[in-house]
C-alpha positions, -999 to 999 in steps of 0.1 A, spaced: 0 4 -1 22 33 -15 7 65 -16 8 73 -53 -7 103 -73 -22 84 -99 -50 62 -92 -78 39 -109 -49 21 -127 -60 -17 -135 -48 -45 -110 -27 -59 -140 -11 -25 -150 -4 -24 -112 11 -61 -110 36 -54 -142 48 -23 -125 56 -43 -94 72 -72 -120 89 -46 -138 105 -30 -103 121 -64 -92 135 -72 -126 156 -42 -123 167 -46 -93 196 -71 -85 192 -68 -48 155 -78 -50 154 -110 -68 188 -120 -45 162 -114 -15 133 -132 -34 154 -162 -38 168 -163 -2 133 -160 9 121 -190 -11 151 -212 3 135 -210 37 105 -229 52 72 -220 44 62 -208 76 96 -190 85 88 -167 51 88 -130 64 84 -102 42 105 -71 45 118 -38 33 110 -34 -4 97 -68 -12 70 -61 16 63 -28 -4 57 -45 -36 38 -70 -22 11 -46 -7 13 -23 -40 5 -58 -58 -25 -68 -34 -39 -38 -25 -66 -36 -53 -78 -70 -40 -77 -63 -6 -94 -29 -11 -120 -45 -30 -125 -71 -2 -126 -45 24 -152 -21 4 -173 -55 -4 -176 -58 35 -183 -27 49 -211 -28 20 -222 -58 34 -221 -45 70 -241 -13 62 -272 -33 47 -274 -55 70 -274 -26 98 -302 -10 76 -320 -40 73 -314 -47 114 -328 -14 119 -358 -20 101 -363 -53 117 -357 -40 152 -383 -8 146 -409 -32 133 -408 -59 158 -394 -49 192 -417 -30 212 -416 6 209 -401 14 242 -371 -13 236 -370 -3 197 -363 37 206 -333 27 228 -315 6 199 -324 34 173 -289 54 182 -268 27 182 -284 11 153 -282 44 132 -246 47 136 -236 16 119 -243 22 84 -225 55 80 -194 42 99 -193 14 71 -198 37 43 -174 61 52 -146 33 58 -156 24 19 -150 55 7 -112 57 27 -105 27 4 -110 37 -26 -76 48 -35 -43 39 -19 -30 60 14 -1 59 36 -4 26 53 -4 39 89 -28 60 82 -55 31 61 -49 8 88 -55 32 119 -91 43 96 -99 7 93 -92 -7 131 -110 25 140 -137 18 119 -142 -21 126 -141 -8 163 -168 13 162 -191 -9 139 -183 -37 166 -191 -13 192 -225 -1 176 -236 -38 173 -227 -47 212 -249 -17 217 -277 -25 204 -279 -57 223 -271 -42 252 -298 -13 245 -324 -44 239 -314 -65 272 -327 -95 279 -321 -128 252 -310 -99 228 -279 -87 246 -260 -123 240 -275 -124 205 -262 -92 197 -229 -98 211 -227 -133 193 -236 -112 156 -208 -88 168 -181 -119 173 -195 -132 136 -190 -100 121 -154 -99 135 -141 -135 124 -157 -130 93 -133 -96 88 -104 -114 103 -109 -141 76 -115 -125 44 -93 -93 49 -59 -96 35 -43 -72 60 -12 -73 78 -12 -96 109 -5 -67 133 -37 -53 121 -56 -86 124 -44 -92 159 -57 -59 168 -92 -62 155 -91 -96 171 -82 -82 205 -107 -56 202 -137 -81 194 -126 -103 226 -123 -72 249 -158 -59 238 -173 -94 243 -159 -97 275 -167 -63 289 -204 -66 276 -208 -99 293 -196 -89 325 -223 -57 321 -247 -87 314 -272 -89 342 -282 -122 336 -248 -139 336 -224 -145 365 -184 -140 366 -178 -171 359 -200 -177 329 -189 -142 310 -152 -154 318 -161 -192 303 -182 -177 273 -151 -154 266 -127 -181 268 -147 -202 246 -151 -177 218 -110 -166 224 -101 -202 212 -119 -199 182 -109 -168 172 -73 -175 182 -78 -202 154 -95 -181 129 -61 -157 132 -39 -182 128 -53 -198 99 -54 -161 87 -17 -158 93 -11 -193 73 -31 -176 41 -12 -147 43 20 -167 44 11 -190 13 0 -157 -5 31 -141 0 52 -172 -12 33 -174 -37 39 -138 -49 78 -147 -44 74 -176 -70 54 -148 -94 85 -125 -88 107 -156 -94 90 -163 -127 87 -134 -141 124 -124 -139 131 -160 -154 107 -153 -179 121 -119 -184 156 -134 -185 146 -159 -208 133 -133 -234 161 -110 -233 185 -141 -240 161 -152 -269 165 -119 -284 203 -119 -280 200 -151 -302 172 -141 -326 199 -111 -332 231 -135 -334 210 -153 -358 201 -124 -381 236 -107 -376 269 -112 -396 293 -124 -368 324 -109 -386 312 -77 -397 280 -71 -375 259 -58 -401 230 -79 -410 235 -114 -428 213 -128 -455 187 -141 -437 181 -110 -422 184 -88 -457 157 -115 -470 129 -106 -438 135 -70 -447 130 -75 -484 96 -96 -473 87 -64 -452 96 -38 -480 75 -61 -505 40 -70 -488 30 -104 -486 13 -101 -520 47 -88 -535 42 -56 -543 70 -33 -544 76 0 -529 66 32 -547 104 36 -551 132 20 -540 170 14 -550 190 -18 -548 230 -16 -546 250 -53 -552 283 -44 -541 311 -69 -545 349 -63 -537 374 -68 -565 396 -96 -567 392 -106 -528 405 -143 -535 439 -129 -543 437 -108 -512 428 -134 -492 457 -157 -507 482 -136 -509 475 -117 -474 460 -143 -455 425 -146 -438 427 -124 -413 440 -97 -436 406 -107 -454 387 -104 -424 399 -70 -416 392 -60 -449 357 -72 -450 354 -51 -418 367 -21 -431 346 -19 -460 311 -29 -443 321 -1 -419 325 26 -452 291 12 -466 275 22 -430 290 58 -435 273 69 -465 239 55 -460 212 67 -439 214 41 -411 177 52 -398 160 42 -430 182 18 -454 195 -14 -448 225 -33 -452 236 -72 -451 268 -93 -461 251 -115 -485 279 -137 -494 313 -138 -492 326 -104 -505 293 -90 -514 272 -67 -498 235 -57 -506 223 -22 -496 186 -14 -503 172 21 -501 139 29 -496 122 56 -512 154 66 -533 154 81 -568 178 70 -597 201 100 -595 203 99 -556 209 61 -557 240 64 -580 252 94 -558 252 70 -527 269 41 -547 295 67 -559 303 78 -531 310 42 -511 329 31 -540 352 61 -537 352 59 -502 366 21 -501 390 36 -528 402 59 -504 401 38 -474 437 27 -494 433 -11 -480 462 -32 -494 456 -56 -521 486 -59 -537 481 -87 -565 451 -72 -578 450 -63 -614 429 -32 -608 444 -15 -583 472 -14 -554 444 -10 -527 406 -26 -528 380 -16 -548 350 -22 -550 323 -31 -581 284 -21 -575 260 -30 -598 224 -3 -593 188 -14 -597 161 13 -593 122 7 -592 107 42 -596 72 56 -589 61 51 -627 77 15 -633 62 -14 -637 61 -28 -602 85 -58 -600 95 -86 -575 122 -81 -548 138 -111 -566 139 -94 -601 152 -62 -590 182 -83 -571 188 -100 -604 189 -70 -620 211 -52 -598 232 -86 -596 233 -81 -635 250 -46 -633 273 -57 -609 284 -84 -634 283 -57 -663 310 -34 -638 331 -66 -634 331 -75 -672 339 -36 -679 368 -32 -657 357 -31 -620 358 -3 -598 331 11 -611 293 17 -604 268 3 -634 233 9 -634 206 -18 -647 185 -1 -677 160 -24 -692 154 -23 -729 132 6 -741 105 -19 -755 101 -29 -718 117 -65 -720 136 -74 -688 165 -92 -684 188 -74 -709 216 -50 -693 229 -15 -707 258 -12 -683 271 21 -682 300 33 -660 295 49 -626 314 81 -633 295 84 -666 265 80 -652 268 107 -627 280 130 -653 
């Protein structure tokens, strides 16, 4: 029961906040494990866990207490009507003041428990309200006298026992309510003119045994509820940890372990997302197929370690020339990289491709046995789907970019070539144009 500014949250939202709090607090998690390692009867919640437990159970506890108070208020009204109708007028007038005070007290306590307040305040008001309710019931019996004296004291104990059983409140509050009920019972039994001292004490001891057993049962119920709460905290934490591990595994399964960029599987998922389930293409998208020139010679001459360093550097260079928030890069093969540029027109795609090619060349990564250059170079094939073009599938656009890359390789490497279909609309034929010429 923690005082909060925002009220009216559903129990599930409150529970999620509680579980999130324990998941982010290693000290609480360690305390949960320590408590669960103990015997059930030795479980004692304290500190942060006790606060979390009260916050978790407050909505249900408050609802039960409000329902109980409304039930008591209704019974009080019915009892008042019954007394006015069935008892002699002289007696019913005497029972009217204590009977009339019960319903407003119960309603007032129900209103207090509509929203969380400070625990000490909420507990004090509940105990005071229950005491006033029990006192009013006992006063009705004392005012009526005769057989009603004993009868209403029994009703008072019944009301107290129902509160002890169903109120999921701290044990100290429960013990206080029990002591008040027994105290009132003893006082009013001692003032019962039809009973002697021995009979009053005997009946009090008899009901005390029943109330003590009820308190013990309530304590056991509370401990079991606390243990269930601890299991929920532990299970939620483990589920959260498992979900994090699964997310990491999913990310690893979709990431190239060498370069750190997306792998082919993730790129295929991206293409499937961009081209919807019916295979429809976005209004405008460009695709770059990039391939490191003479990479096999680099591996053979300088070794695989230098080849790996080259791949990492090229992937980094490509990343620096694309829009990270919108574009997509993946290592698509051994030395091939695929770049998707959503919403990009032909001139823009050629500009980005040329910037990438120039960046790789300017990095001066060694490739001494290459027939193209003493340094690592990149050939790039470009395919663009414009808004006015016929919609094509991602596979077709990829084949077009691959065909443009092949043309770049055939025409000397270290260049950007764009795929252009024949004017008649026939696809699959290639009109390669050097990147520098295409841009100019």
